[in-house]
N, C-alpha and C positions, 0 to 999 in steps of 0.2 A: 595544267586543264586538264582532270583527269575524264580519260574516256571511261564508258558505261556500255559493256557489249550487250547487244539486243537481248539475250535469255535473262539477263542479269535485269533490264529495263522492264521486260515484262513483267519479270519478277514482284518487283516495286510495284508499278502497277496494280497487279491481283493483290497484293497487300493490301494498297492504298483502298483500291473496291470493297475492304472489308472491315466494316466502320467500328464494330467494336473493338478491333485489333488495334486499328492504328489509333484511338479514342483512347484505351489501355494505355497503347506505349507513350502517349506524348502525358498522360497525368501519373504512369511511375514515374516516368524519366522529370516532370517537373517538382515531383513533389519529394524526389531524392535528390534535384538542385535545391529545394528551397532548406531540406534537410540538413545541407550542405553548412548551410549558415545558421544552423540551428541558435548561435550565439547571441547572436544577432537579435533574435526573434523572442526567445524564451532563456532570460537568466538574470541570475540576483544579481550581476556585478556592472557597475552601468558602462554604457560605449566611449562620453564623454563626462571629464570631471572637469570641471574649474573650481582650484580654491586657491588665494589669495594671489590672485593674479595668474596663473600656473595653471595648465592644460594638461591635462590625464585623458590619454586616450587606450581603449580597449585594454579594459581591466580584467578579462577573462582570459585574454592572451601574457600579459603583463603582470610580475609581481610589483604589488605597491605597499609597502610596508604602513601600519599605523600610526611612524612618525611624521609621513610625509605631510599628513593631515591635522596635525598638530597633537597627537598621541605619545605616549609615553611607549608602546612598547614596537617590538622588530618583527612581531607575526604579519600577517596579513592583515588588512583594512578590512574591517566590516562595512561595507559601502553602508548598507538601512542604516543603521544604527548610529554613524559620522553625521550623516543625512540629517538627524534629529540634534543631534549634540548644538551647543548654545556655540561653541568655537565655529558653526560652520553656517549656522542661520544669520550671527549677528550682519554677518556680510550680505547686503543682500545682491551681489553681482556673483557670489560663491553659486553653481547651479549642480546636479549630475542627473543624466540623461541616461536611464535605463533604459532595457528593451520592453515593446511594447507586454510583455507577460513579465512580468520581474519576479520569475521564480527559478530556484537552479532544479535539475532534476537528481542531486547529489544533498541539496540541504531541507533540514527541518523547517517547518514554519508554522511553528507551534504559536507564535505569540501573533499569528493571523486568524487562528481557526478559534472558531464558536463552538468547543467542547473539545471531546478526547478523538484524537485519529481511529481510524479513517473518518472523515465529513464527507458528506454528502456532496455532489453538487451544488455551488452555489455562483452570485459573481464574481468573487474574488477569485476560486479555483472551481471553473468552465464544467468540467467532468471530474470532479473531486479531489479527495485525497487518498495516498496510500493510509499504511499502518505506523508511517512515523513521518505524517505528515508531509509527503513530500507530492506535490501536485500531480496528477497523473498524466494529465496532456502534455507535461514538460517531458515527462518519463517516456509517454508513445510516443511523440517525437523524435527526441533521440534514442529512442529504441529503434526506432523503423532506420535511421541512418547508421545504426550500429548495425541491425541484420542486413540490410542493403551490401553495406561496404565488405562485411561479411561473406556475404552470399558470390559477391564481385570476384574478389579476391579467389574464392574459391573456386568459382567459375574459370579464372584465368588458368590456375595451376591444374584445372584437369581436363581443357581443352592441351593444354603445352605439353603434359606428361603423355598423355591420352593418344593424342593426337603423334607422337614420336615413338611411341612404343607402338603404335600398333602399324604404323605405319614401316617399321623396321620389321616388325613380324608378315606385314601382305608383301613386302618386298621381296626379302630375302628368303621366307618361306624354309624349307626343309629344316635341318636340326633346329637351327635359332629359333623356327615358330616353336614346333613341338614342343622342347624346352621354354621358352619362357611362355606359353599355355599352361604347361603342370605348374611352373611358378604363380602365373596370375589364380589358377582355381587354389592354390595354397595358400595363397592371400587372400581371397578372395571369402574363404572359410573361417577363415582367424574371428570371433568376437569382439565386435566394435565397439561395443559399450563399456566391453571389460577393459580393453585397450585406454578407451577416455578416461576411465577410473584409477588405471594402472600410472599409467603419463601424468593426468592429474596430481595423484597423490606425490608424484618425484617430482616434477617441474614446476606442480601450482600450477592453478587454475589460471585461465589469460584466453586472448583472442589468439595469440601468436602458437599457443599448447595446440588449440580447436582445431586451426586451420590446419596446422601438422599432421595432427591426427586425420583429420577426416578427409586430409589433400592426400594420405596413402592409400585409401580406398576410392576414393569418390571418381578416381580416371579408369577405373577399371572396365564399367559398363560402356563407355566412349571408345575403349580402347579396341571394342570387341568389331564395332561398327566400323572404324576406322580402316583395323585388318581387314575385315570381308569387300568392302570398296578397293584396298588396294593388291586385293587378290583379283580382284575384275580387273583393275584396269590396268594391272604391270602386264594382259596377254594381248592388250590392243596395239593397233600398226604403229603408231607415234610412241609409246615409247620403245619398241620394237630399233625404230631410227634412230632413237635417241642415243640408243647404249650402239648400234651401229655405227655413229659417227664417233665414238666416242668419251659419250658428254660423261660428266662425273657423276657418281649416280650419288651424290646428295644434288647435285643440280636438276636431276630426273625427278626426285622425291619430293621436294620442295617448291620446286618452280615450274614442272612440268606436270605431273602427279596429283602435288595436293590441292591445287586451284580446281581440280576435276572430283574431289571427291567433301567437297565443305558440306555439302546435302545434311550428313550425319549430325557434323558440328554447329550448322545453322539451327536444324531439329530443334537438336535437344537442349542448345544453350537456356532458355525458358524455362525450361522443364528443370533444368539444374540450380535455376533460379528458386523456383519455388521450393527444390530437396534443399536447399541450404537454408530459407528463411526455416521453412518447418523441425528443421533438423535441431540448428540454434535455440528453437522455442519450447521443444521438445526437452533438449537437453537441459535448458535452464530451467523449466516446469520440473523437473526430476534433481536438479540442486547440483548436475553437473556439468554447466555450464561456462558462463562468464560471472565472475569473481563479486558479490556486493562489494561498495554500491550502480554496480555498474546499468543503465538504463535497459529494460530487458520485459520484453511481453512477455514470455513465457514465468517468470518472475511473480510479473502482478498477474498472471491468470490464477497462477499456484494460490497468490493473496487473498485470491476469490473464491477459491474453496475451503480456506479457511475462515472467512467471514463470509457466509451465507448470507447474512441478510445483508451486503454491500456488494448490491448488485454490479457499480461501477466498476468494482475491480477485476470485474469477469469479464461484464460486457462489451465493454469498450473496448479492450485488449484484444475482444475474440473477436469483433466486429472489424478492426483495426488487420489482425491474422486475417481474415476473411477474405477484405476486399485484395488487400494486396496477391493472394494466390489467386483470386480471383483473375484478379486483374492479366496476372502474368499467363495465365492459361490461356486466357486470349489472345494474347499475342503470341503466346508460342502454338497456339490451333490455327491464328491468321498467316503463322511465316511457313505452318507444315503444308497450307493450301497454297501458299503463293510459291511453292519449291515443286507442289505434288510432279511428278513430270506427264502422269495421266493427264492434265489440265489442258496440256500444250500438245493432246494425241487425237487424232481423229481417224473415223475406220472411214476409208474409200469403196 
């Protein structure tokens, strides 16, 4: 059974008292969890297929060729077209079960459109289509998953690198601290956008490239605060006592001091998520982010600037981005207030 310290318990209770914070956390976590199963919500590949007595499952994750459904080619089956063919419909026991929204974020839906894309919202495409006939709602859903996953991975890297380097600086001090600070200052002065363009040209655009580039820079801000915490903590008596009994320095760092230096990490985590989502959307808008046809909010907003009369291309992605950042900010605000030491102090 996990034991929760009284201080942690009070912080959780304080967080739960801030309704907008915990409600925002529930909404964000729920939507992100749902987005992890986007293939079962919005996709043009069926979840279940029955053809001539055989069952096929999860076509979004497994390759089925056209030959398996009575076709002539070894290429991937075009399920919507197959469902309309005589060889499929002549047997009443054959069927395909598609997701609730039968559109992929990558495929054009020109045969379903009434006019040329981008088309406005209608009963088939509730948020309209983009300039290539792709469903906007589907791309928003997948884009949310991409943005949040990118930000979460970036946050993990930021915490791992920033805590490790900041802790070493604060604990060791001296020449190591001064030298590290000068190197960090040099690194922080490098032009981020130019490095993104350069590495994108060398390594190619992709999620991994962006994570590497942003991971090089994002930990710097957190390391400053962790360094300051460890500079303060190493002067306390319990740290001196641990040294006196011969405890391993790494054990002192990560088992004794780190639990008491979590305030900056917990406080900055939600705002780091905001920075990750904003940065990815900005880079996609500028054309230096994820490669096409990856679903992206920034790319949709860019389309909106090119088709000013098509409001759905800019309004819906902007609202989604705004609400995500707003809810995350509420979570960060509630977290900051919950761990604020002033809220537990009083003047007597």
